[in-house]
ROSE-4610 file (N, C-alpha, C; in Angstrom, 1 decimal, always signed):
// ROSE-4610
residu = [M/M/M/Y/Y/Y/K/K/K/V/V/V/V/V/V/D/D/D/T/T/T/L/L/L/K/K/K/N/N/N/M/M/M/F/F/F/L/L/L/D/D/D/L/L/L/F/F/F/S/S/S/M/M/M/S/S/S/K/K/K/G/G/G/F/F/F/I/I/I/Y/Y/Y/G/G/G/F/F/F/I/I/I/M/M/M/V/V/V/G/G/G/L/L/L/F/F/F/I/I/I/V/V/V/I/I/I/C/C/C/V/V/V/A/A/A/L/L/L/I/I/I/Y/Y/Y/G/G/G/F/F/F/L/L/L/V/V/V/L/L/L/K/K/K/N/N/N/L/L/L/I/I/I/F/F/F]
num = [1/1/1/2/2/2/3/3/3/4/4/4/5/5/5/6/6/6/7/7/7/8/8/8/9/9/9/10/10/10/11/11/11/12/12/12/13/13/13/14/14/14/15/15/15/16/16/16/17/17/17/18/18/18/19/19/19/20/20/20/21/21/21/22/22/22/23/23/23/24/24/24/25/25/25/26/26/26/27/27/27/28/28/28/29/29/29/30/30/30/31/31/31/32/32/32/33/33/33/34/34/34/35/35/35/36/36/36/37/37/37/38/38/38/39/39/39/40/40/40/41/41/41/42/42/42/43/43/43/44/44/44/45/45/45/46/46/46/47/47/47/48/48/48/49/49/49/50/50/50/51/51/51]
x = [+91.1/+91.4/+90.4/+89.2/+88.0/+88.5/+89.0/+89.5/+90.4/+91.3/+92.8/+92.3/+91.3/+90.6/+89.9/+89.2/+88.3/+89.1/+90.1/+91.2/+91.7/+92.2/+93.0/+92.0/+90.8/+89.8/+89.6/+89.5/+89.1/+90.0/+91.6/+92.8/+92.8/+92.4/+92.5/+91.2/+90.0/+89.2/+89.4/+90.0/+90.7/+91.7/+92.7/+93.5/+92.7/+92.0/+91.4/+90.7/+89.9/+89.1/+90.1/+91.3/+92.0/+92.6/+92.8/+93.5/+92.6/+91.3/+90.0/+89.9/+90.2/+90.1/+91.0/+92.5/+93.4/+93.1/+93.2/+92.8/+91.9/+90.7/+89.2/+90.3/+90.9/+91.6/+92.6/+93.2/+94.0/+93.2/+92.1/+91.1/+90.8/+90.2/+89.4/+90.6/+91.9/+92.6/+93.1/+92.9/+93.6/+92.3/+91.0/+90.0/+89.9/+90.1/+90.5/+91.0/+92.4/+93.7/+93.2/+92.6/+92.2/+91.2/+90.0/+89.3/+89.7/+90.6/+91.1/+92.0/+92.9/+93.7/+92.8/+91.4/+90.7/+90.2/+89.5/+89.3/+90.0/+91.3/+92.2/+92.9/+92.5/+92.9/+91.8/+90.7/+89.5/+89.0/+89.6/+89.6/+90.8/+91.8/+93.1/+92.8/+92.0/+91.9/+90.5/+89.6/+88.7/+89.2/+90.1/+90.5/+91.2/+92.2/+92.6/+91.7/+90.7/+89.9/+89.1/+88.6/+88.0/+88.8/+90.1/+90.8/+91.6]
y = [+167.0/+165.7/+165.1/+165.9/+165.3/+166.3/+167.0/+167.9/+167.4/+166.7/+166.1/+164.9/+164.2/+162.8/+162.8/+164.1/+164.5/+164.9/+165.4/+166.1/+164.7/+164.1/+162.4/+162.1/+161.4/+160.8/+161.3/+163.1/+163.5/+163.3/+163.3/+163.0/+161.6/+160.5/+159.4/+158.9/+159.6/+159.7/+159.8/+161.5/+161.9/+161.1/+160.6/+159.7/+158.2/+157.8/+156.6/+157.2/+158.0/+158.4/+158.7/+159.3/+159.7/+158.5/+157.5/+156.3/+155.7/+155.9/+154.9/+155.9/+157.0/+158.3/+157.6/+157.3/+157.1/+156.0/+154.8/+153.4/+153.6/+154.2/+154.2/+155.1/+156.3/+156.6/+155.9/+155.1/+154.0/+152.9/+152.5/+151.4/+151.8/+153.2/+154.4/+154.4/+154.9/+154.9/+153.8/+152.7/+151.1/+150.8/+150.9/+150.5/+151.5/+152.9/+153.4/+153.0/+152.5/+152.3/+150.6/+150.0/+148.5/+148.7/+149.5/+149.8/+150.5/+151.7/+152.2/+151.0/+150.4/+149.1/+147.9/+147.7/+146.8/+147.3/+148.7/+148.9/+149.4/+149.7/+149.8/+148.2/+147.5/+145.9/+145.6/+145.6/+145.1/+146.1/+147.3/+147.9/+147.5/+147.1/+146.6/+145.0/+144.5/+142.8/+143.0/+143.9/+144.1/+144.3/+145.5/+145.9/+144.9/+144.3/+143.1/+141.8/+141.6/+140.7/+141.3/+142.4/+142.9/+143.1/+143.7/+144.1/+142.6]
z = [+80.0/+79.6/+78.9/+78.6/+77.8/+76.2/+76.6/+75.2/+74.6/+75.0/+75.1/+74.0/+74.6/+74.1/+73.0/+73.1/+71.6/+70.7/+70.9/+69.9/+69.4/+70.1/+69.6/+68.7/+69.1/+68.5/+67.3/+67.1/+65.9/+64.8/+65.3/+64.7/+63.9/+65.0/+64.5/+63.3/+63.6/+62.5/+61.2/+61.2/+60.2/+59.7/+60.2/+59.4/+58.7/+59.5/+58.9/+57.8/+57.6/+56.6/+55.0/+55.8/+54.7/+53.9/+54.8/+54.0/+53.4/+53.7/+53.1/+51.5/+51.7/+50.5/+49.5/+50.2/+49.4/+48.7/+49.3/+48.8/+47.8/+47.6/+47.1/+45.6/+45.9/+44.9/+43.7/+44.6/+43.6/+43.3/+43.8/+42.8/+42.0/+41.7/+41.0/+39.6/+39.9/+39.0/+38.3/+39.0/+38.5/+37.5/+38.1/+37.1/+36.0/+36.0/+34.6/+33.9/+34.1/+33.1/+32.9/+33.5/+33.0/+31.8/+32.2/+31.3/+29.9/+30.0/+28.7/+28.1/+28.7/+28.1/+27.0/+28.0/+27.5/+26.1/+26.1/+25.1/+23.9/+23.8/+23.0/+22.5/+23.3/+23.0/+21.8/+22.4/+21.6/+20.4/+20.7/+19.0/+18.2/+18.7/+17.9/+17.2/+18.3/+17.6/+16.9/+17.0/+16.0/+14.8/+14.7/+13.1/+12.5/+13.4/+12.6/+12.0/+13.3/+12.7/+11.3/+11.1/+9.7/+8.6/+9.0/+7.7/+7.6]
C-alpha cells in the first residue's frame, strides 16, 4: 500500500513540476518576443527621427 501511495505522490509531483516548467517556458518565449519587437520598433522609430 505504501508503494502505491508513494508512486501516486511521485506522479503528482512530476505532473506539477512539468506544468510549472511549461508555463515558465511560455513566459520566457513571450518575453523574448516582446523584447525583440520592442528593439525592432525602437530601431525603426530612431531611424525615422534621424533621417
